[in-house]
C-alpha positions, 0 to 999 in steps of 0.5 A: 494399547501404549504402543498403539498410542506411541505409534499414533503420536509418532504418525501425527508427528511425521504428518506434522513435520511433512506439513511444515516442510511443505508450507516452508517450501511454498513460502521459500517458492513465494519469496522467490517469485516475489523478490526475483524482479526486485533483485533483477532490476537491482542488478540490472541497475549496476550494468553499464548496458543492461541489454548487452548483459541480459538476465540475472547475471553479475555485472562485468564492472560495476556502473554507478553513474545511473545512480548519479544521474538520478540525483544529478540530472534528473533532480529526483529529490524534487519529484520525492517531494512531489510524491510525499506531498500528494501521497501524504495529503491523500492518505490523511484525507482518505484514512480520516473520513474511512475511520469515520464510516468504518466505525459507523458501519462496524459498531452501530446499527442502522437501516440500510447498513449492509446496503452502505457497506456493500456500496463502499466495498463495491468500488474494488471492482471498478476499474480506473479506465472505466472512471477516466472520462467522468473523473477527468471532466470533474477535474477540469470542471473544478479547474483542478488540471494539472495540479496536485489538488486535483491528483489528492482529489482523485487519490482520496476518493479511490482505494476506498475498499481496502481501507474501509475493509481493514479498518472495519474488521479492526474495529469489529474486533474491540469488545462492546463493553468499552464503549458502554464503559465510555457511556457510563463515564459520560463519553458521547459518540464523538468523545468515544471514537476519539479517545477510546476507539481510535488509540485501540485501533491504531494498528489497523489504521496504520496498516490501512494507511501504509497500504494506501501510501504505497498504493498512491506512491506507485500510481501511474495512471491518474498521475500522468494524465492529470500533472502535465508540467514537469515540475509537478510530476510525481515519481512514477510519472517522471520515469517516461522520460528514459523513454524516446521514440528512438531509444530508451536508457535502461540503466538509468530507468532501472536506478530510478526504480531502485531509488524509488522503491526505497521509501516503500521498503523503509515505510513498510520496515518501520510499521511491519509490526503494526501491519502483523498486528492488524492482520492477525486481529485481536485488538484486546488481549487479557 
């Protein structure tokens, strides 16, 4: 009997080791697929003519004039400021509204709760192109065309589903005893939300804010449509200046793409612990 148990234990350990190996190989494959385009663009940005040296090959000589042109000729810092301004205001406004809505849906009982939640989540399935005419007409009616205010309005009202889902799910993991204790201490709904729920749900809220910021930072469709004046454009919209009807400056474009990718990467590096904590759940332990 003892030998049989030892054999079963060894077999289980072998299966577990094989499963870990398969998972490791799968993760390495996914990392390769995800990082390959980024590495390819970074390597190509160091080539004088990426078309003459195609593929993921090391450049014959390192060519940095593309990066110099991005900062000196393109004046990328101005467009960085525009992007930070639009994305920052949009994230602040959207997260404030979505946090309050997610708290109500996650913690309170009322009629049509399921319908309201489904309506908020259904915005995930509406493509931006389907909303082009009504949204653009609204922006023109409000005299917000070719302004950062119009773009902030569009961004604030878009991407609701993902942020709502992340924050609502995190609110749902918070024990109800905390709210009951706050009520006993005399806190109303507003005080409970501001003093108890928001600090505990900080990882979920910061995760939603980070995802929204990266989405707004990389958004091109509405930025290129609403903003006409060159000085007002955001960094994704300004990439079109590297392409003309006759030629494309690939070295300058790849250099600009690498520079534009840096802020989201730095942001994720700084807030990755909140991202992991929000996805793993468990707001309160102990």
